[in-house]
C-alpha positions as CSV (number, residue, x, y, z in Angstrom):
1,M,64.0,110.0,104.5
2,K,64.0,106.3,105.0
3,E,66.9,104.2,104.2
4,Y,66.6,101.6,101.3
5,L,69.1,98.3,100.7
6,L,69.7,98.1,96.8
7,L,70.9,94.6,96.4
8,F,72.7,93.7,93.4
9,R,72.4,90.4,91.6
10,S,74.5,89.0,88.6
11,H,72.8,86.6,86.6
12,N,76.1,85.5,84.6
13,G,78.2,84.9,87.3
14,A,81.3,84.3,84.9
15,Y,81.1,88.3,84.0
16,E,84.1,89.2,85.7
17,T,86.2,86.6,84.4
18,S,84.9,87.3,80.9
19,T,85.8,90.7,80.5
20,T,88.7,92.4,78.8
21,P,90.8,95.0,81.4
22,E,89.2,97.8,79.1
23,E,85.5,96.3,79.8
24,L,86.1,96.2,83.2
25,Q,87.8,99.7,83.4
26,A,84.5,101.0,81.8
27,S,82.2,99.2,83.9
28,M,84.1,100.5,87.3
29,E,84.1,104.0,85.9
30,A,80.3,103.5,85.0
31,W,79.7,102.4,88.8
32,R,81.9,105.1,90.2
33,G,80.1,107.6,88.5
34,W,76.8,106.4,89.5
35,M,77.6,106.4,93.2
36,A,79.0,109.8,93.0
37,D,75.9,111.2,91.5
38,I,74.0,109.6,94.7
39,A,76.6,111.0,97.1
40,K,76.2,114.4,95.6
41,E,72.8,114.4,96.6
42,G,73.4,113.4,99.7
43,K,71.7,110.1,99.6
44,L,74.5,107.8,99.8
45,V,74.8,106.0,103.2
46,A,77.4,103.0,102.4
47,G,78.2,100.2,99.8
48,Q,80.7,97.7,99.0
49,P,81.2,94.8,96.6
50,L,81.1,91.3,98.1
51,A,83.8,88.9,97.9
52,T,82.5,85.6,95.8
53,D,83.5,83.1,98.0
54,G,81.8,83.0,101.8
55,R,80.0,80.7,104.0
56,H,76.3,79.4,103.9
57,M,74.4,78.6,107.1
58,P,71.0,76.7,106.2
59,A,70.4,75.5,109.9
60,A,71.9,76.5,113.3
61,N,75.5,74.5,114.0
62,K,75.9,74.0,110.3
63,I,78.1,75.7,108.3
64,T,79.4,75.3,104.6
65,D,81.7,76.8,102.2
66,A,79.7,78.5,99.3
67,P,81.1,79.1,96.0
68,F,78.7,81.7,95.1
69,A,80.6,82.5,92.0
70,E,79.3,79.2,90.4
71,G,75.5,79.7,91.1
72,K,73.1,81.1,88.2
73,E,72.6,84.0,90.3
74,V,75.3,85.7,92.5
75,V,75.0,88.5,94.9
76,N,77.7,90.9,94.0
77,G,77.1,94.0,96.4
78,Y,75.0,96.4,97.8
79,L,74.2,100.1,98.5
80,L,72.3,101.8,101.4
81,I,70.6,104.9,100.4
82,K,68.4,107.2,101.7
83,A,65.0,107.9,99.5
84,G,61.8,109.4,100.2
85,G,59.8,106.2,99.5
86,Y,60.1,102.9,97.0
87,D,59.5,105.2,93.8
88,E,62.8,107.2,94.7
89,A,64.6,104.4,95.7
90,C,63.8,102.4,92.5
91,N,64.2,105.6,90.4
92,I,67.9,105.8,91.8
93,A,68.3,102.1,91.2
94,S,67.0,102.4,87.6
95,A,70.3,103.9,86.6
96,C,72.8,101.2,87.9
97,P,75.1,100.1,85.6
98,I,74.4,96.4,86.4
99,F,71.5,96.2,83.9
100,G,74.0,97.1,81.2
101,D,76.9,95.2,82.6
102,S,75.9,91.9,83.3
103,G,71.9,91.6,82.7
104,G,71.9,91.6,86.5
105,S,69.2,93.0,88.6
106,V,68.9,95.1,91.8
107,E,66.4,94.3,94.7
108,V,65.3,97.4,96.3
109,R,64.5,96.6,100.1
110,E,63.3,99.2,102.9
111,I,65.3,99.1,106.1
112,M,63.3,98.5,108.9
113,V,63.4,100.7,111.9
114,M,63.3,98.7,114.8
115,D,61.7,100.3,118.3
116,G,64.3,101.0,120.9
117,M,67.4,100.5,119.1
């Protein structure tokens, strides 16, 4: 099995601030259930949400604050999963709650294995 990164992108950065507590709770339960299903299959390696602030380094020795939540597209978090190939990884990603939650998207990328590491 190979490892794949599922990178979650929200296309309306205001989602977290515009939901009711009940909607947020329902969303979190959907995410927990989806991730639990992946874990039960032994395919969940790691995953976490990301903070809305951070630093951007467009060039060496230059660091700027980056208010990611104000952008049109926000990277919200990631999962690292195991899958037999892109088809299986995309099938796992297709059940992601982000598609219903915020009109977001999932980028699926294979983790490359470096020789000698």
